N, C-alpha and C positions, 0 to 999 in steps of 0.2 A: 473735404474743404471746397468751398465754392470758388468760382473763378475770381470773384472780388478779393477773396481771402488770399489766393495765390498771388494775385497781382500786387496787393499791398504788402504781403510778406516779402515778395521779391524786391520791392522798393527798399525795404529796410536792410535786406542783405546788401544791396548796392550802397545804401547810406553807411553801413558798417565798413565797407571797403574804402569809402572816401574818408570817413572819420579816422580810420586807421593810419591814413597817409596824408592827413591834412597839412603837415609840414612841407609837403611837396608844393602846396599852393601858398602856404605862409611859413617859410623856413625860419622865421624869428620865433615861432612858438616852441620853445624848449626850456627845460629846467635842468640846470647843472649839465648841460650838454646832451640831455636825453630828450628826444623829440616828444612832444605831447601829442595825445590822440583824443579824439572825441568819441571813442568806442563806448565808454561807460554811459555817457549821455545818450547815445543811440540805443544801447541795450535797455536802458531804463525807459526811454520813450517808447520802444517797441512793445514793452509790457503794458504801459499805460494806454497806448492806442489800440494794439491788437488784442490785448487780454492775455492771460497767463499761458494758455495753451498755444495759440497762434504766435505769440511773441517768442515763446521758448522755441517753437519749431523753426521760426525764421532764424534765430541765432544758431540753432543746430545746423541748419543748411549752410549758414556762413562758415561755421567751424569745418564741416565736411568739405566745402568747396576749397578752403585754405589747405586742408590736409592732403587733398588729392594733387595739390601742386599749383593751383591758381594763386598768383601772388597778391592775395588780398589782406594778408596780415600786415602789421606795422613794418615799415621799411620795405614795402613791396616784396615780402617773403611768402613762402608757402611750402608745402611738402610735409612728409612725415617726420622730417628732421626737426620740425618745429615743436614736436611733442616733448623733446628733451630740453628745450629752452627754459631757463629759470623764470621767464615771464609767461609761459604758456598757461599757467594756472588762471591768469586773468582772462585769457581766451575761453577757457573751460567754464569760467564763471558767468559768461554772457547769458547762457541758457538759464542758469539760476537767477540771474538778475532780472531777466524778463518775466520769469515765472513768479518770483517773489513780488515784484512791483505790480504785476497783473492781478495776483491774488489778493494783495492788500487793498488795492483801489477797488476791485470788484465793480459794482454798478453804482457806487457812492461817488458821484462826480463833484465833490466839494474840494476846494482848493487845499484845505488842511489834510484831506484824505490822500490827495496826490502828493503832498509833501511827505506824509507817512510812508506811502508806497515807494517813493523815490529813495528815501533813506533806508528802507528795507532792502531795496535792490543794491544799494551802495554797500550795506553791510555784508551781503552775500559776496559781492565782487571782492572785497578786501579780505574777508575770511578765507575764501578759497585761494585767491591770488597770492596772499602773503604766505599762507601755509605752503603752498606749492613752491614759492620762492625759496623759503627756508629749507624745505626738504631737498630742492635741487642743489643749492649751494652747499649743503651739509653732506649729501650723499653721492651725487654724481657730476656735478659741474666742476667741483674742485676749486671754485673761486672764493669760497667763503667758509673754509673749514674752521670750525670752532665758533662761528657766528651764533649768537644767541637769538631765540625767537623774538625777544624784545628789540634787539638791534635791527632785526629784519623789519619789524614794524616801524621803528624810528626812521629807517631809510626811506619809508613810503610816505612820511608825513607831508612833504611838499605836494605829492601827487594827490593825497587824500584831501587836502585843502582845495585843490583845483577841482577834483571830482565832486567834492561836497557842494561847491558853488554850482557846478554844472547840473547836479541833481536838482537843485532849486530851480534852475533854468528849465530843466525837463519838465518839472511839475507845472511851471508857469506856462510853457509851451503847450502841454497837453490840455490844460484846462481852457486855454484860449482857443485852441483848435476844436475842442468839443463844443464850446459854447458858441462859436462864430460860424463853424463850418461843418464839422463832421456829423453832428447830430441830424443834419438835413440831407445827407448823402444817401443814395440808393444802397451803398454798402452797408451803412448803419441800419437801414430799414430792413434789409435782408437778415441782418444779425438778430434784430428784435424778433422777426417772424420765426427764425430758427429756434431761438431760446423759448419762445411761447408754445412751441409744438412738442 
């Protein structure tokens, strides 16, 4: 990976840490007492901007940084104990989100392709996240014994609506950045040269 890739990837790791704890800045952002995050938005955007491999790698770095104890997860948490949290599946999904979004958008930089890519990332997010949530509540967390898989999905509906809207915003942000700024940067020129060799 080039220095440009590492620099931009590091920026997305930092954005994920900020997005995870946005309620520290705006405490009114909550649904049913649960703080909202912008992590799905940032994960989708990383795939759209960085591409599938670089985006997924940036999300992998974010996950590892959190697991080794740096408080970058939601609620300024971190450490290996996060692994048994019912919501940790959403953290695990970030790598898949970025990879799926980057894979679907590819080099086709039309707005409708960005929308498809964002929705693909969102689907990965909730498939992994809700499945982990259901398994955790049913097997080891002990908070939802007897909960059905359908009920687990239903509990996520308010958050799915929020993240669906943010997926649209991510697509809009990416297409605007590509059209107005990124395509002319030295970073993009290096990427084009690397892909042509």
